MDTraj code that builds the backbone (N, CA, C; nanometers):
import mdtraj as md
import numpy as np

residues = "MET SER PRO GLN LYS ALA THR ALA LYS ALA GLN SER ALA ARG LYS ALA ALA LYS LYS GLY VAL ASN SER ARG LYS VAL HIS LYS VAL ARG TYR THR THR THR PHE HIS GLN PRO LYS THR LEU HIS LEU PRO ARG THR PRO LYS TYR GLN ALA LEU ALA LYS VAL SER SER SER VAL ILE LEU LYS GLN PRO LEU ASN THR GLU THR ALA MET LYS LYS ILE GLU ASP HIS ASN THR LEU VAL PHE LEU VAL ASP VAL ARG ALA ASN LYS ARG HIS ILE LYS THR ALA VAL LYS LYS LEU TYR ASP VAL ASP ALA ALA LYS ILE ASN THR LEU ILE ARG PRO ASP GLY VAL LYS LYS ALA PHE ILE ARG LEU PRO ALA ASP VAL ASP ALA LEU ASP VAL ALA ASN LYS ILE GLY PHE ILE".split()
xyz = np.array([
    [8.9546, 9.8843, 3.5931],
    [8.9743, 9.7550, 3.5901],
    [8.9819, 9.6874, 3.4968],
    [9.0230, 9.6035, 3.4202],
    [8.9710, 9.5460, 3.3301],
    [8.8938, 9.3911, 3.3775],
    [8.8209, 9.3607, 3.3374],
    [8.7261, 9.2251, 3.3421],
    [8.7993, 9.1060, 3.4036],
    [8.9167, 9.0716, 3.3008],
    [9.0086, 8.9893, 3.3236],
    [9.0537, 8.9932, 3.4711],
    [9.1035, 9.1233, 3.4825],
    [9.1885, 9.1210, 3.6617],
    [9.0870, 9.0924, 3.7566],
    [8.9560, 9.1613, 3.7126],
    [8.8772, 9.1497, 3.7997],
    [8.8008, 8.9910, 3.8533],
    [8.8246, 8.9399, 3.7610],
    [8.7540, 8.7763, 3.7801],
    [8.8775, 8.6910, 3.8488],
    [9.0033, 8.7654, 3.8120],
    [9.1385, 8.6514, 3.8626],
    [9.1564, 8.6939, 4.0257],
    [9.1077, 8.8413, 4.0481],
    [9.0901, 8.8960, 4.1821],
    [9.0125, 8.8194, 4.2675],
    [8.8829, 8.8150, 4.2050],
    [8.7653, 8.7450, 4.2607],
    [8.8040, 8.6077, 4.2897],
    [8.8401, 8.5174, 4.1848],
    [8.8861, 8.3973, 4.1890],
    [8.9841, 8.3850, 4.3218],
    [9.0897, 8.4442, 4.3303],
    [9.2009, 8.4273, 4.4399],
    [9.1211, 8.4548, 4.5554],
    [9.0311, 8.5623, 4.5805],
    [8.9727, 8.5749, 4.7035],
    [8.8849, 8.4617, 4.7008],
    [8.8139, 8.4149, 4.6492],
    [8.7385, 8.2997, 4.6888],
    [8.8062, 8.1598, 4.7132],
    [8.8980, 8.1617, 4.6827],
    [9.0119, 8.0349, 4.6913],
    [9.0700, 8.0922, 4.8381],
    [9.0767, 8.1898, 4.8726],
    [9.1373, 8.2180, 5.0264],
    [9.0246, 8.1966, 5.1365],
    [8.9185, 8.2221, 5.0823],
    [8.8110, 8.2410, 5.1811],
    [8.7749, 8.0604, 5.2014],
    [8.7871, 8.0041, 5.0965],
    [8.7727, 7.8656, 5.1061],
    [8.8720, 7.8086, 5.1799],
    [8.9831, 7.8070, 5.1345],
    [9.1158, 7.7335, 5.1888],
    [9.1723, 7.8278, 5.3217],
    [9.1707, 7.9059, 5.3394],
    [9.1850, 7.9890, 5.4640],
    [9.3446, 8.0191, 5.3900],
    [9.3966, 8.1361, 5.4850],
    [9.5168, 8.2141, 5.4324],
    [9.6311, 8.1874, 5.5284],
    [9.6269, 8.1087, 5.6260],
    [9.7311, 8.0696, 5.7200],
    [9.7367, 7.9265, 5.7336],
    [9.7528, 7.8617, 5.5813],
    [9.7090, 7.7301, 5.5662],
    [9.8801, 7.6828, 5.5484],
    [9.9951, 7.7753, 5.5110],
    [10.0953, 7.7765, 5.4944],
    [10.2074, 7.7788, 5.6465],
    [10.1576, 7.7169, 5.7220],
    [10.2204, 7.7659, 5.8625],
    [10.3643, 7.6484, 5.8982],
    [10.4844, 7.7090, 5.9242],
    [10.6011, 7.6041, 5.9070],
    [10.5990, 7.6057, 6.0637],
    [10.6070, 7.4419, 6.0760],
    [10.6679, 7.4200, 6.2658],
    [10.8372, 7.4363, 6.2791],
    [10.8288, 7.5037, 6.3600],
    [11.0018, 7.4547, 6.3849],
    [11.0615, 7.3304, 6.4494],
    [11.1604, 7.2994, 6.3486],
    [11.2045, 7.1567, 6.3968],
    [11.2681, 7.1431, 6.5389],
    [11.2528, 7.0807, 6.6315],
    [11.3100, 7.0508, 6.7767],
    [11.4093, 6.9358, 6.7582],
    [11.5456, 6.9384, 6.8182],
    [11.6132, 6.8369, 6.8013],
    [11.6449, 6.7799, 6.9453],
    [11.5988, 6.8505, 7.0395],
    [11.6044, 6.8040, 7.1700],
    [11.4671, 6.7836, 7.2792],
    [11.4726, 6.6889, 7.3645],
    [11.3302, 6.6727, 7.4142],
    [11.3408, 6.7978, 7.5256],
    [11.4486, 6.8500, 7.5559],
    [11.4283, 6.9429, 7.6729],
    [11.4170, 7.0745, 7.6215],
    [11.3096, 7.1808, 7.6498],
    [11.3052, 7.3122, 7.6200],
    [11.3869, 7.3986, 7.7012],
    [11.4771, 7.4889, 7.6307],
    [11.5338, 7.5625, 7.7050],
    [11.4846, 7.7075, 7.6799],
    [11.4595, 7.8001, 7.7893],
    [11.3840, 7.9256, 7.8159],
    [11.4934, 8.0295, 7.7137],
    [11.4557, 8.0776, 7.6339],
    [11.5450, 8.2019, 7.5613],
    [11.6118, 8.3080, 7.6585],
    [11.7351, 8.3286, 7.6304],
    [11.8133, 8.4320, 7.7112],
    [11.7485, 8.5903, 7.6991],
    [11.7078, 8.6464, 7.8020],
    [11.6425, 8.7498, 7.7768],
    [11.7430, 8.8531, 7.8261],
    [11.7372, 8.9861, 7.8364],
    [11.8184, 9.0857, 7.8821],
    [11.7830, 9.1151, 8.0203],
    [11.9201, 9.1504, 8.0792],
    [11.9219, 9.1460, 8.1825],
    [11.9790, 9.2771, 8.2364],
    [11.8907, 9.3854, 8.2918],
    [11.9276, 9.5315, 8.3578],
    [11.9963, 9.4890, 8.4529],
    [12.1036, 9.6089, 8.4930],
    [12.1985, 9.6111, 8.6116],
    [12.0735, 9.6920, 8.7364],
    [12.0787, 9.6477, 8.8481],
    [11.9898, 9.7163, 8.9448],
    [12.0226, 9.8398, 8.9666],
    [11.8970, 9.9158, 8.9820],
    [11.9162, 10.0415, 9.0319],
    [11.8373, 10.0526, 9.1576],
    [11.9113, 10.0538, 9.2584],
    [11.8163, 10.0676, 9.4174],
    [11.7883, 10.2134, 9.4244],
    [11.6679, 10.1854, 9.4750],
    [11.5868, 10.3215, 9.5278],
    [11.6688, 10.4059, 9.6407],
    [11.7166, 10.3061, 9.7541],
    [11.7784, 10.3616, 9.8773],
    [11.8971, 10.2486, 9.8811],
    [12.0046, 10.3153, 9.9660],
    [12.1144, 10.2430, 9.9629],
    [12.1265, 10.1189, 10.0564],
    [12.2009, 10.0123, 10.0101],
    [12.1781, 9.8963, 10.1338],
    [12.2463, 9.9350, 10.2844],
    [12.2302, 9.8629, 10.3625],
    [12.2510, 9.9010, 10.5003],
    [12.4035, 9.8669, 10.4931],
    [12.4490, 9.7513, 10.4530],
    [12.6101, 9.7476, 10.4620],
    [12.6740, 9.8877, 10.4412],
    [12.6217, 9.9625, 10.3400],
    [12.7192, 10.0643, 10.3116],
    [12.6945, 10.1883, 10.3522],
    [12.5986, 10.1860, 10.4310],
    [12.5096, 10.3037, 10.5122],
    [12.6477, 10.3487, 10.6372],
    [12.6353, 10.4902, 10.6814],
    [12.7406, 10.5000, 10.7517],
    [12.6810, 10.4435, 10.9083],
    [12.8171, 10.4518, 11.0033],
    [12.7681, 10.3710, 11.1364],
    [12.6885, 10.4288, 11.2312],
    [12.6724, 10.5730, 11.2024],
    [12.5912, 10.6493, 11.2954],
    [12.4101, 10.6190, 11.2379],
    [12.3855, 10.5876, 11.1434],
    [12.2759, 10.5068, 11.1225],
    [12.2638, 10.4091, 11.1531],
    [12.3293, 10.3204, 11.1625],
    [12.3231, 10.1542, 11.2549],
    [12.3218, 10.1632, 11.3931],
    [12.3822, 10.2744, 11.4699],
    [12.3573, 10.2560, 11.6066],
    [12.2710, 10.3821, 11.6206],
    [12.1558, 10.3926, 11.6608],
    [12.0907, 10.5143, 11.6708],
    [12.1124, 10.5639, 11.8004],
    [12.1166, 10.5446, 11.9472],
    [12.1312, 10.5806, 12.0387],
    [12.1541, 10.4738, 12.1529],
    [12.2782, 10.5341, 12.2593],
    [12.2772, 10.4430, 12.3743],
    [12.1569, 10.4299, 12.4770],
    [12.1336, 10.2825, 12.5480],
    [11.9905, 10.3129, 12.6273],
    [12.0890, 10.3273, 12.7569],
    [12.0405, 10.4335, 12.8108],
    [12.0918, 10.4687, 12.9808],
    [11.9792, 10.4542, 13.0553],
    [11.9004, 10.3193, 13.0574],
    [11.7879, 10.2968, 13.1774],
    [11.8933, 10.2306, 13.3187],
    [11.8244, 10.1931, 13.3895],
    [11.8659, 10.1526, 13.5314],
    [11.9346, 10.0111, 13.4520],
    [11.8536, 9.9818, 13.4048],
    [11.8871, 9.8020, 13.3833],
    [12.0249, 9.8190, 13.2935],
    [12.0078, 9.8991, 13.1995],
    [12.1506, 9.9093, 13.1139],
    [12.2453, 9.9776, 13.2034],
    [12.2412, 10.0609, 13.2789],
    [12.3548, 10.0748, 13.3896],
    [12.3969, 9.9704, 13.4529],
    [12.3212, 9.8778, 13.4809],
    [12.3606, 9.7588, 13.5752],
    [12.4348, 9.6737, 13.4705],
    [12.3960, 9.6655, 13.3417],
    [12.4815, 9.5869, 13.2649],
    [12.6114, 9.6474, 13.2288],
    [12.6408, 9.7763, 13.2142],
    [12.7634, 9.8222, 13.2031],
    [12.8557, 9.8023, 13.3334],
    [12.7763, 9.8218, 13.4187],
    [12.8908, 9.8059, 13.5523],
    [12.9151, 9.6520, 13.6113],
    [12.8035, 9.5834, 13.5762],
    [12.8091, 9.4119, 13.6300],
    [12.8737, 9.3663, 13.4984],
    [12.8252, 9.3304, 13.3929],
    [12.8782, 9.2654, 13.2741],
    [12.9283, 9.3167, 13.1584],
    [13.0131, 9.4348, 13.1884],
    [13.0846, 9.4989, 13.0917],
    [12.9935, 9.5150, 12.9801],
    [12.8956, 9.5362, 12.9647],
    [12.8002, 9.5370, 12.8316],
    [12.7246, 9.6937, 12.7930],
    [12.7846, 9.7088, 12.6932],
    [12.6841, 9.8356, 12.6343],
    [12.5615, 9.7952, 12.5926],
    [12.4756, 9.8988, 12.5865],
    [12.3210, 9.8737, 12.5236],
    [12.3146, 9.9806, 12.4507],
    [12.2599, 9.9490, 12.3249],
    [12.2245, 10.0357, 12.2051],
    [12.0906, 10.0396, 12.1375],
    [12.0341, 10.1144, 12.1005],
    [11.8696, 10.1049, 12.0348],
    [11.9849, 10.1152, 11.8762],
    [11.9408, 10.0016, 11.7863],
    [11.9895, 10.0237, 11.6835],
    [11.8861, 9.9826, 11.5445],
    [11.9539, 9.9909, 11.3883],
    [11.8514, 10.0005, 11.3119],
    [11.7996, 9.8639, 11.3028],
    [11.6797, 9.8321, 11.3035],
    [11.6029, 9.7142, 11.2623],
    [11.6854, 9.5997, 11.1548],
    [11.7567, 9.6767, 11.0430],
    [11.7995, 9.5786, 10.9587],
    [11.9164, 9.5528, 10.9811],
    [11.9896, 9.5932, 11.0920],
    [12.1377, 9.5626, 11.0877],
    [12.1261, 9.4617, 11.1436],
    [12.2206, 9.3730, 11.1132],
    [12.2776, 9.2237, 11.1427],
    [12.3677, 9.2632, 11.2779],
    [12.4375, 9.1196, 11.3416],
    [12.5355, 9.1628, 11.4264],
    [12.6561, 9.2135, 11.3705],
    [12.7001, 9.1679, 11.2512],
    [12.8064, 9.1874, 11.1691],
    [12.8173, 9.3512, 11.1719],
    [12.7028, 9.4090, 11.0951],
    [12.7011, 9.5791, 11.1006],
    [12.7055, 9.6138, 11.2310],
    [12.6322, 9.5636, 11.3588],
    [12.6729, 9.6318, 11.4399],
    [12.8152, 9.6521, 11.5138],
    [12.8716, 9.5526, 11.4744],
    [13.0098, 9.4902, 11.5441],
    [13.1044, 9.6180, 11.4809],
    [13.0812, 9.6433, 11.3339],
    [13.1755, 9.6869, 11.2786],
    [13.1635, 9.8796, 11.2728],
    [13.0273, 9.8555, 11.3090],
    [13.0151, 10.0158, 11.3446],
    [13.0621, 10.0573, 11.4996],
    [13.0221, 9.9412, 11.6020],
    [13.1146, 10.0241, 11.7091],
    [13.2833, 10.0289, 11.7030],
    [13.3262, 9.9408, 11.6330],
    [13.4513, 9.9464, 11.6144],
    [13.4896, 10.0923, 11.5470],
    [13.4304, 10.1275, 11.4345],
    [13.4673, 10.2272, 11.3465],
    [13.4195, 10.4102, 11.4499],
    [13.3326, 10.3439, 11.5702],
    [13.2866, 10.4996, 11.6078],
    [13.3248, 10.4838, 11.7113],
    [13.3733, 10.4031, 11.8207],
    [13.4411, 10.4176, 11.9286],
    [13.5636, 10.3430, 11.9354],
    [13.6089, 10.2959, 11.8541],
    [13.7351, 10.1948, 11.8575],
    [13.7265, 10.0917, 11.9452],
    [13.6536, 10.0099, 11.9754],
    [13.6573, 9.9009, 12.0632],
    [13.6287, 9.7911, 11.9919],
    [13.6874, 9.6824, 12.0123],
    [13.6321, 9.5595, 11.9677],
    [13.5394, 9.5005, 12.0585],
    [13.4036, 9.4264, 11.9792],
    [13.2892, 9.3774, 12.0764],
    [13.3483, 9.2485, 12.0708],
    [13.3373, 9.1700, 12.1913],
    [13.3487, 9.0342, 12.2218],
    [13.2208, 8.9545, 12.1889],
    [13.0875, 8.9683, 12.2200],
    [12.9797, 8.9009, 12.1919],
    [12.8774, 9.0105, 12.1865],
    [12.7951, 8.9906, 12.0738],
    [12.6633, 9.0803, 12.0909],
    [12.5279, 9.0223, 12.0546],
    [12.4603, 9.0263, 12.1156],
    [12.3326, 8.9928, 12.1720],
    [12.2253, 9.0939, 12.0935],
    [12.1252, 9.0563, 12.0513],
    [12.0425, 9.1618, 11.9757],
    [11.8834, 9.0891, 12.0322],
    [11.7739, 9.1963, 12.0306],
    [11.6400, 9.1584, 12.0242],
    [11.5813, 9.2661, 11.9894],
    [11.4324, 9.2353, 11.9099],
    [11.3350, 9.3432, 11.9173],
    [11.2577, 9.3520, 11.9876],
    [11.2486, 9.4862, 12.0076],
    [11.1600, 9.5351, 12.1165],
    [10.9600, 9.5062, 12.1114],
    [10.8815, 9.5150, 12.1875],
    [10.7793, 9.5087, 12.1420],
    [10.7019, 9.6713, 12.0298],
    [10.7546, 9.7414, 12.0502],
    [10.7358, 9.8506, 12.0029],
    [10.8175, 9.8695, 11.8600],
    [10.8906, 9.7583, 11.8075],
    [10.9559, 9.7283, 11.6922],
    [11.0905, 9.8057, 11.6811],
    [11.1668, 9.8654, 11.7968],
    [11.2904, 9.9112, 11.7641],
    [11.3470, 9.7739, 11.8141],
    [11.5052, 9.7415, 11.7608],
    [11.5974, 9.6489, 11.7801],
    [11.7061, 9.7009, 11.9128],
    [11.7116, 9.5930, 11.9907],
    [11.8200, 9.6772, 12.0895],
    [11.9455, 9.5845, 12.0664],
    [12.0468, 9.6167, 12.1161],
    [12.1930, 9.5538, 12.0912],
    [12.2591, 9.5474, 12.2347],
    [12.2693, 9.4162, 12.2801],
    [12.3544, 9.4507, 12.4213],
    [12.4934, 9.3785, 12.3563],
    [12.6288, 9.5033, 12.3672],
    [12.7354, 9.4755, 12.3214],
    [12.8495, 9.4316, 12.4255],
    [12.8556, 9.3218, 12.4299],
    [12.9459, 9.2912, 12.5042],
    [13.1162, 9.3020, 12.5050],
    [13.1634, 9.3459, 12.5599],
    [13.3085, 9.4081, 12.5285],
    [13.4171, 9.3028, 12.6137],
    [13.5333, 9.2998, 12.5680],
    [13.6449, 9.2097, 12.6106],
    [13.6782, 9.2348, 12.7700],
    [13.7509, 9.1753, 12.8485],
    [13.7870, 9.1889, 12.9532],
    [13.8950, 9.2850, 12.9568],
    [13.9447, 9.3102, 12.8852],
    [14.0754, 9.4540, 12.8917],
    [14.0500, 9.5956, 12.8751],
    [13.8736, 9.5716, 12.8300],
    [13.8243, 9.6946, 12.7827],
    [13.7151, 9.7287, 12.9097],
    [13.7159, 9.8613, 12.9293],
    [13.6111, 9.8988, 13.0637],
    [13.5131, 9.9400, 12.9927],
    [13.3593, 9.8897, 13.0003],
    [13.2878, 9.9470, 12.9938],
    [13.2106, 10.0868, 13.0148],
    [13.2534, 10.1124, 13.1238],
    [13.2213, 10.2401, 13.1980],
    [13.2980, 10.3703, 13.1140],
    [13.4446, 10.3301, 13.0584],
    [13.5374, 10.4039, 13.0384],
    [13.4570, 10.4338, 12.8914],
    [13.4444, 10.3422, 12.8213],
    [13.3855, 10.3507, 12.6703],
    [13.2664, 10.4863, 12.7039],
    [13.1540, 10.4168, 12.8105],
    [13.0074, 10.5336, 12.8140],
    [13.0607, 10.6519, 12.8599],
    [13.1583, 10.7011, 12.9396],
    [13.1987, 10.8097, 12.9604],
    [13.2689, 10.8908, 12.8615],
    [13.3376, 10.7852, 12.7550],
    [13.3766, 10.8803, 12.6507],
    [13.2665, 10.9072, 12.5372],
    [13.1913, 10.7901, 12.5179],
    [13.0392, 10.8214, 12.4519],
    [12.9798, 10.9980, 12.5215],
    [12.9708, 10.9447, 12.6597],
    [12.9035, 11.0534, 12.6946],
    [12.7774, 11.0803, 12.7484],
    [12.7189, 10.9641, 12.7717],
    [12.6121, 10.9197, 12.8265],
    [12.6148, 10.8718, 12.9727],
    [12.6929, 10.8870, 13.0330],
    [12.7304, 10.8919, 13.1901],
    [12.7764, 10.9873, 13.2687],
])
top = md.Topology()
chain = top.add_chain()
for i, resn in enumerate(residues, 1):
    res = top.add_residue(resn, chain, resSeq=i)
    for name in ("N", "CA", "C"):
        top.add_atom(name, md.element.get_by_symbol(name[0]), res)
traj = md.Trajectory(xyz[None], top)
């Protein structure tokens, strides 16, 4: 390298060290006082398991309950008692009963037992006998 190029290079290095290399920073001009977040990429959902609304009715209604109190409910109050999935709501239970047993439900009450299992009391209309439906299911 020639001595002139070397001194020119040294001079520019001295200047850069003294002044700094980031001195020509350009600031973005903003025209409004509100800041809007930039739009980012929205990927479609990839669920790891199927939503409960799309699950079959046999998963929602686990099993009928045939304890003495459940039998008394069937006879006296025209009500079927089922153990159901904890994530199922009353609409899920109503459609599952309609699909599996071809019976409309007049009213559904639910509770979660202390052991963590959800219990559903399915009240049937007056024109449908709960004993007949229980016999059709096969737990009486």
